[in-house]
N, C-alpha and C positions, 0 to 999 in steps of 0.2 A: 561312682563308687563300685567298686569290684564286687563280684558274685560273693566272695568270702564274707565281706563286712557286711552286705545287705543279709546274710545268713545269720549272723552274729548279732545284726540289730532287730531282725524278725524274732529270733529265739530270745533276746532279751527285753522285748518291749513291755510294757506294764499292761497295755490293754490286748484283750484277747483278740488273734489274727487267725483268719484262716484263707489258704488258696485253693479257689474253686476253677474245675474246668466244666463249663457249661455243655460244651459239645458233648462231654461222655458222661454228663451228671455226676462227678467225682469229686471228693474232696482230696485235693494232692497233698496239703501239709497244712498241719496246726500247730502253733506255738504253746510253751506250758501255760500260758494265762488262759488259754482257750480251753485247753483240756481242764483247767481247775473251774473256768464258768461253766461246762457243759459237762461237766462228770464222768467224761470217758476216758479211758487211758490210751494212747499213742497208736497201737494197733487197731483199736476197734473203731476209732474215730475216722482213719485214714481208710478202712474197708467199708464206711459207709457211704451210702449216695447222697447227694445234695437233697434229692427231694425227700427220702427217707428222715431228714434231718427235720424237715418243714412238712410235715403230713398235712392233706387238705389245704396247701398252700401253693400248690404247683404253678397257677397262672400267675398270682403276686411275684412269685420267684423270678419266672420267664420275665414280666414287666421289669422286676429291676436288673436283672444282668442283661438284657437287651438294652436297656438303658446306659448302663455303664460301657457296653460294647459300642454303643451309638456316639455317646458324648465323652467319654472315656474316664467319666466317673459320674456318680451318684449316691444318693442316701435314701434311708426309708425305715420308719417306724412300723411298718405295716407286717414284717416278717417275724414270728416268734418260734425260735428253734424249741426243740423238745430237749430238756434236761434227760440224764440219764435214768433219772427215778420217774420220768413221765411227765413232770410238770412242765408247763409253757413257760420261757422266759421272756423279760419284759427287757426288751435290748433295742437298740439301735443300729442300724446297719449302715457303714460308709465304705464304698467299693471303689476301687481304681484299677486300671488294667495294670498287670502285673510286668515291672520293668523287664525288658529282655525278652518277654513274650506274651504278647498281645492276647493269645488267644485264653488265657487264664485271668483270673478277678484275684486282686488280694482284697480280703473282705476285713475291717476292723469292728468288732464286737463291744459296744457301751452299754455294760449292765445298768439301767435307769434307775432301778429298784436301789442297787446300792450306791449310785450318787446320792439319791432322796437321803438315804439312811446317813450317809457322810454329811452331808449338809445340816441336818437336824442333829447331829452327834455333838452336844454341845460339853460332854466329858473329853474329848479329844480336840482341843481348838488347835493344834497344830494340824492335825488331820482335816480339820475343818477347812483350816486356810488352805491347805495344801488342795482340798477338795473344790472350794472354791474356786480357788486359780486354774485349776482343771475344768470348771465347769465355763469359767469366762473363756478360756481358749476354745473350747468345744464351740461355745456360743458365735465365737467370731468365726469358727469353722462354718458353723452351719448357715451363719449369715452370708460368709461369701459362695457357698454353694446355693442357697435360694437366691441371691443375687445372679448367680451366672444360669440358674434356671429360668429365671426371668428373662435376660438377655436370650437365652433359647428361645423361649417362647414367642418374644418380639420378633426375632430373624425368622421364625418358621412361615414357609410360606402357606403351608394347609391351616385350617382353622382348628382352633383346640379350645374346648372348654371343659369344667368338670362341674358335676353335679351331686349334692350329696343324697344321703338315702330317702328323703323327701323331694327328689326330683327339684331342688333349690339350687340354682346357679352358684356356684362358689369363686369361679374366675371364668375369665375370657382372655384370648390373644389377640392381638391386632388384626391378624389376618382374619379372624373370624368376625370383627366388627366390621372389615371393609365387605365381606362378603354379605352379611346380615344386613348390614346398613344401621345397626343400632352402635350407641355407645357402650362400653363396659360397665359404666355407673347405672345404665337403663335396664341391663339384664342381670346383675349381681344380685341377690336376693329374691328372685322371681322365679316362677315356674318356668322352666324352660321349654317344655313340650308344647304347654298352652301358647306359649310367645312365639317360637319357630316350627313348630312341629304338629301343629293342631290338625291338619287336614291331609288327606289323600292328593296323588295328583289331581284325580278327577274332580276334587273340591268335597268331596263327602269327610264326614267328621272320624277322624282318629283319636279313638278312647285311648287315656293313659295305660290300661292294663293290656294291651295290643303292643306298646312300643316295646322295640328291643332294645333302644336306649336304658329304659328302665328296669328291662328284665335283667342287664348285667349286674346291678347289685340285688336283684332278687334271687338269681340262681348261681351267680358267681361264674359266668360261662363268659367268654368272650363272644361279641355279637358283630358279624360284618353285613352291610348291607348296601346294596347299589340300586336299589330301585325305587326309592323313595324321594320326597324333595323337603327344602327347607323353603320356609317363607319369611322373604325380607319384609322390612319395615313398611313399604310403599305397597305390599299385599300382593307382589307377584311371586310365583315360584321358582325355583331351580333345583334341577335334579342334583342330588349329591351321593358320593359313595362315603360311608361312615363306616369305623370302627368304634365300639362300646366296651372298653376294658373295666372289670370292678376295681375298686380299689378296698383292701382289707387292712384292718388293725387289730391284730391278735386273735386273728379269726374271726371277728366282726366286719360285715359288710358296710363299709361306710359311704360309698357312691362309686361314680364312675367318671372316667376321662373319655371324654369323645373329639376323634380325630377325624376330619371330614376335608372334601375337597369338593369342588365345583366341577361336575363332568357335563354340563348342558352340551357343550361343544361336541364332546365325544358320541353323545344321545344323536345329537342333530347328525353327525355326519354317519353314524350307525344307522340312522333312518333314511337317510339318502340312499346309502348303500341298499338297504333294504328294499327301498321303493324302485332303485335301478335294476335291481335282481329278479324283483317282481314283475318290471317291465318287459326285461328282457325273456323272461318266463314266458309272459303272455304274449309276446311276438312272436317266440319260439311256437308255441301251440297254435298260435294263430296260421303262420307259414306254413306247419306241418297239415293244418286243416285243408289248407288251400291249396298244397301240392296235392292232398290224396283226393279233393275235389277235382282239380283238372287232370289228375290221372284218370279217375273215373270217367271225367266225361270224355275224354280222349278213348275210354275202352269202351264207352257207350256208342260212341261214333261209329265203333267198328275197328278190328285191328289188321285192317287192311288199308288204312289211312297211307295217301300216296298213291297208291295204286288204282289208275283210273281206267275205266273200260267195261263193255258189255259183250266183248267178242266173246267167242268160244274158246280162242286161245286162253284169254285173261280168265275165264271161267275155270278153265282147266287148270290154271296155274293156282287159282285161290284155293280149289278144292284140295290140290297137293299142300297147300301151305297149312291149311286145316288139319289135314292126315299127320303131318310130321310134327306140328308145332306143340301137340303134347307129350312129346316125346324129348329124350336126350340124344336123338340120334343124329350123328354127323352129316351134313347136307351140303351137296356141290351146287352152287346155281351156276348155270353155264349160260352164254349168250353173249350179241355183238356189244361192244362199247355204246353205253347210251341207252340201253333197255331198261335201266332200272333196275339190276340187281342187288343193289344196295338197299332198296326198297323192300325188294322181297325179304332179305335177310332181316330187316327190320320188322317187319310183318311178322316174320317167325318168332323173334323175341317177344314182341308184346303178347303174342297168345300164349307163350310158354308160361311156366312156372317161375321162371325166371326174370320176369318181366320187373320185379320191383329192386333187380340188381342191376349195373350197368351193361351196355352193349360197347364194346371196346372196338374201334375199327383200324386195321392195319392195313395202309397202301402198301402192299410188297412192292409195287413197281416204283414206289419214289425213296426207298431207303437205299443208301449205299451199300455195297457188298460187306465192306468191313464193320458195318454198323449193325446188320441182321440178329447178332447174336445176342448182342446188349439189348436191340430193341425188344426182341421179343422176352429173354429170359433176364435183363439186367444185369447190373455189376455191382462189385464192391468198390468202394473207396481206394484207388491207387493199383487198381487191377492192370490199368495200361494208361499210358501218357494221356494226360487231359481228364481222367476218372477223378475228378476233385471231392466228389462226394458220393452216397450211395446211390444207387439208381433202381426203380422198380420197375420190372418190365412189364410187356402188355398181356402177357399169361397171368402174373400176379394181379393186376389190375382188374383182370376180369373174371376174377376166383369168384364162383358163385353165379357169375353172369354169363353172358354170351360171348364170344371172340370172333370177331367178323374178319377174314383173312382176304382182301381184294386184292386180284391179279395174282392168286397164288401161284400160277404158274411162272412167275418171275422170279421165284425164291432159287437161289443157286444150288445147283446139284449136292453140292459137300456140306450143305446147311439141313438137307431135307430129312437125312438120317437124324439130327438131333429132335427136329420137329415131329418124325414119326415115333421117338422114344416117348416124347411128352403126351403124345395122344394114346399112345398105347398103356405106360404106366402112370401117368398123371402126376409124374415126378420131373422137377430139374433142378439144377444149380444155377445160381448167380456166377457171372465170370468172376474169377477170383474169390472164389469162397467154396469151401468145402460142403457147406450145410446143403442137405437136400431140403426142399421144399413140395409139400403136396399141395395141388390145385384140383378144384373142380369147376371145370370150363366145359360149356358145349359150344362146339366149333361150328359154323356157316363159313364156306369157302365160295368165293366165286371165282371165274376166270373168263376170257374171251376168246382163249386158246382151245385147241382139240387136245385134251391131256393125253388121252388113248394115243394120238400120234406121235406127242411128243415122249411117250413112254418108248414107242418104238424105234424113234431116232435116239435114245439114251440119254434124253434131256431131263427126264422127270422118273423119279422112282416108282417102279410098278406096285410096289408093297404100299409105298404112302398115297397112290392113286386109289387102290382097293380101299384103303382106309377113310379118305375123302369120300367115295363116291357110295358111299352107304345110302344115300337118298337123294337120287339125281333132281333138280328140278331146270328145267329148259325155259328161257326166257326169249319168245320169239321177237324178231326184229319188228319195227312199225310198220314197214311197208307188208307184212303179212297180216296185220289187223289193220286195214285202213276204215274200217268201221269206227274205231275209236282215236282216229284223229280229230275230229269235231268237239268231241268230250276234252280230250287232253288240253287243244288250243285254247278252249274258253276257260279251262281252269287257269293256264297261265297267263291268260289275258286279264283275269280278275286279279290275279296277283301281282301283274305290273302295272295296273291301273291304281290299286291300292298302295303299291311300292313309291310310284313314282309322281303320285297324285297326279294323272292325266285324265279329266273328265271326258266322258261322253264316247269313249272307243268302242267299237261292237265290231263282231264277225258277220259280214255279209254272206248271203250263198254261194257268191261269187268265189269269197275268198275260200270257204271251206271246199267247194271244188278242186280249186287251184292246190291248196294243200294235200288234199287227197290224191291229186295226181301225181305229187311228187314221191319218190322213193326214199328218202331221208336215209340217206348213208349214215348219219351220225344218230339216226333215231331219236328219241324222246330228248336226249339232251339238245340235238341239233334245232329240234322243234321249239325247246324253251328259248333258245338264241334268237330263232327266227322271229319269234312274235314279240319278243323284246325289242329288236331291231325296229320290227314293223312300228310297234307304238311309238318310238321315239321319232320315227319319221312321218307319223302319220300327219294328217292335214285335216281339219275340220272334221274330225271324228271319222275319217276314213285310214284304215291301216294301210301301209306300202310296202307290199312284199316285194324282197327282192330273190326271186326264186327263178332257177333256168326254166324255159318252157320244157315240154315233155320230151321234143326232139332234140334239146341240147343236153336232157339231163344226161347223166352216166349211166350204162346199163346197171340191171340190178346186180348185186354182190351174190357170189354163189353161196351156197351153203356153208355155214361154219365148217361141217363136217368132211374133212378132206377125204375120206374113202369116196365119198359120192362125186366129188369134183374130177376126177382122173388126171388132174394136173399134179407134177411134181413138186412137192412141198418146198419151201425156201429154207434155205439154211439160215442160223443165226445170223451169221454177218451179214447177208443178204438182207434179211428184215431191217437187222440195226441200219445198215446204210440206207434202205428204202426209209425208214423213220425219220432218219437225220435229213435226207432229202426234202421230204415232206415238211417239216418243221422249219427248215430254212425257207423254204419257198412260201410258208405261211408268214414268217417274220419279214419276208420282203415285202409282200402284199399289205402288211399292216404296219409296215415302216416302224418294224421294233415292238410294238405293242403287244401284248399278251391277255390283258384283261380288256373286259367291256366289249359293246356291240364293235363289231369289225375288229377285233383283235384276233391274235393268232389262234389263240383258244376257240373262239366262236367260229374260224375258218375251219379249224380241224375237227370241230365238234367234240372237244374235251374239257374237262374241268380245268379252269387256268391254273390251280395248284399243282393238278398231276401236268400240265404241261411243264410248268416250271421246273418240276422236280427232272422230267427228262431231259428238258436243255441242259441241265446240271450234269445231269448223268451221263450225255453225251457229248459234254465239252463244248457245246455251241455258243457263240456270242452273238448276244442279241443286236448287236450293230452289224 
């Protein structure tokens, strides 16, 4: 049927008809029969809101319109529109979605009082017969609607039941029967609250006057609850979420319709999640307490952990650490390889106000030249080939903490200016990024070179040298503090025994004298490797040291300061050639092994990772 034909049918229909828009709460159209029934003219009625036509019946109106939108049609006796003269009309509403526009509802209004008058009017038999015919037709429609509603109730997955104003059950659908364990015949006519809602989850009594379900037909409001339980026929409870909607008839509250669902599984899942989160929070707090305890234990044990010795040289070094640790001054730690420069840097950091922030270490000797800038400052994704993601540099990682630059003399000359800028301005940019970042970093640098001599040779920037050399600390070689050798050796032996599970190893007086006579060109690092090798080779609790005798030992190294030696300094190419030759010789002796006792790193007295980096930088084949 076309729109024009629908319009003619609408205008000529004998029953009153309205077109409602629930979304905007407006009356969109009304036919002449509706104007006569309601007593309004066309212009006044179309300018009126739907809720204004039904004062004090907003919840009932919402229930009716939502039912029509959900099921396509619905009917009710509960709505009583106001006539233009103010009295309430006794009508029956039959609603359906408007053809062609499902956002609007076509409502037919049947005047029940008029029907009754027409049925009892014996003076107009023809009219009576026509009224009876109309009444029979409407009865069929109502039966069909009721049958459809019953089908909907049976098919619904949620439990639905109704109660009258006395709390007596009037109907119950099959889903409610399954969840509650009762048959409809057992519940209809009984007080529903005392049957399935009589107790709280903890088992205590739930009075009728506190029940939100019953409150719906007392205060006329919709009540929604998801924290209560219903009780099954076998006496077991289950958590439910329910909505209790009041039922009205001509302004009178007649009862309520309750829609509920079982939420036990959801509650159990929520409870498991809460317990898991509580456990995670408990573990986190416990871990934080343990970490705080461990940090306190370490600090109570002294902030010079790892620095062992009682010699005047060590005492002087510790005093310098205590002096500078409380400041943010830049420190330059100098000394031969293996003397423990990194331990000094860690002691400074642990005694400073930055101890709760990280100490970030950068081995400048192990970084390829082309990666220095990225290592220090980071890079943005796509800044160069291979930059597949953003990378955070070491300066940014150390923000708020301490940055330790080991072997700072190895930084290429053209990159020293960028390092100087960061130290002066505390600002930098990542490679491939224009954003300037600000950092708060305390710098500790270490070197085994004479940086002043490097400045004279033009290999190190003088301004950077002065920036680094704010507070110099010199770490003396082991041969100049021989009285510390027994303490250090005993410390390393305890660690080896514990790590390798070798029992009954001890240092004899003869072992101590022999260790003290050796000059230790590799310093503390060499001593550690010698102790570990002696423990592995030990027999029946005796350590076996593989040390040259004093007459075979190499002459003592000259002091690190070039000015005192009187020997012409080596060029960079000569130094690299010498380093290459030493590494090749050590690899030959160790048959290509770098790590472990007897490896090339142990022979040279350097860390295995440092040696591996140098092998890669010099292009040496381990074969």
